[in-house]
C-alpha positions, -999 to +999 in steps of 0.1 A: +524-023+252+543-048+237+539-063+203+518-099+213+499-070+231+493-049+205+481-081+179+461-088+203+439-058+196+445-057+164+425-095+157+401-080+177+397-051+164+390-067+126+361-088+141+340-050+149+357-029+115+325-027+092+334-038+059+340-018+032+318-015-006+348-028-028+378-037-028+407-024-013+445-033-020+454-069-026+477-084-011+493-089+027+469-052+039+439-055+021+400-050+028+370-055+008+330-070+015+332-089+039+368-090+048+397-082+063+431-091+057+461-077+080+504-084+085+512-085+125+546-092+117+573-094+085+601-112+087+635-090+066+633-098+031+658-126+017+681-153+042+704-129+067+732-153+077+725-143+114+684-152+112+680-183+099+642-186+085+637-213+105+646-194+133+619-171+122+598-193+116+596-206+152+597-176+161+560-170+142+548-198+156+558-191+188+541-161+187+508-174+170+506-198+199+509-171+223+481-153+201+456-180+202+462-189+237+455-158+251+425-157+224+412-192+245+414-172+275+395-139+265+365-161+260+369-171+227+375-207+230+402-231+216+407-225+181+402-250+149+436-255+136+426-260+098+452-273+074+446-248+037+469-279+014+440-298+005+422-263-002+449-258-025+446-284-046+409-280-045+407-245-054+426-250-089+385-258-102+371-229-087+374-194-077+370-187-039+364-151-023+386-133-010+406-137+015+406-179+009+418-172-021+451-159-012+455-182+019+449-212+002+480-203-018+496-187+006+495-206+039+498-241+053+478-242+083+454-216+100+445-215+140+407-199+136+382-191+157+335-183+144+321-156+165+295-131+155+292-147+118+323-139+111+355-165+108+388-148+123+420-167+122+458-163+122+487-184+106+522-177+087+522-167+048+549-188+032+557-157+001+577-184-018+617-188-020+633-152-013+604-137-001+595-128+034+574-146+057+543-124+072+522-132+109+489-122+093+455-125+113+417-121+090+385-119+092+359-125+068+319-140+069+326-168+040+331-201+052+361-215+050+370-243+016 
């Protein structure tokens, strides 16, 4: 099975996976009441000379676009594209529920679907200087900020 096919299976499984009663580990591998968040791809830490950051960002963007297209053709419909930068500014004054509390500070924009009482999305997390990029997927019952 290709990486894209595995990522697609992971995203679709998030939509039916029951939510736990308590929070599990934080970060980009977490679950809790009303949410799941997983890492699909993780870039190598640091800036390798043979793999520039721009190249990795392009690879992750291509994978996100491919996954969005596949989900669209599987009957999900086209995604909403939501910029989270404004939500990060608004979040400074209010506590957001998981996973939005983490997403608004690390993911500039997401592809988002609303299906079966859950919001499901994919995006690229920008952790910060020297930290790896991550292509993430999530599902939550909490409305976007």
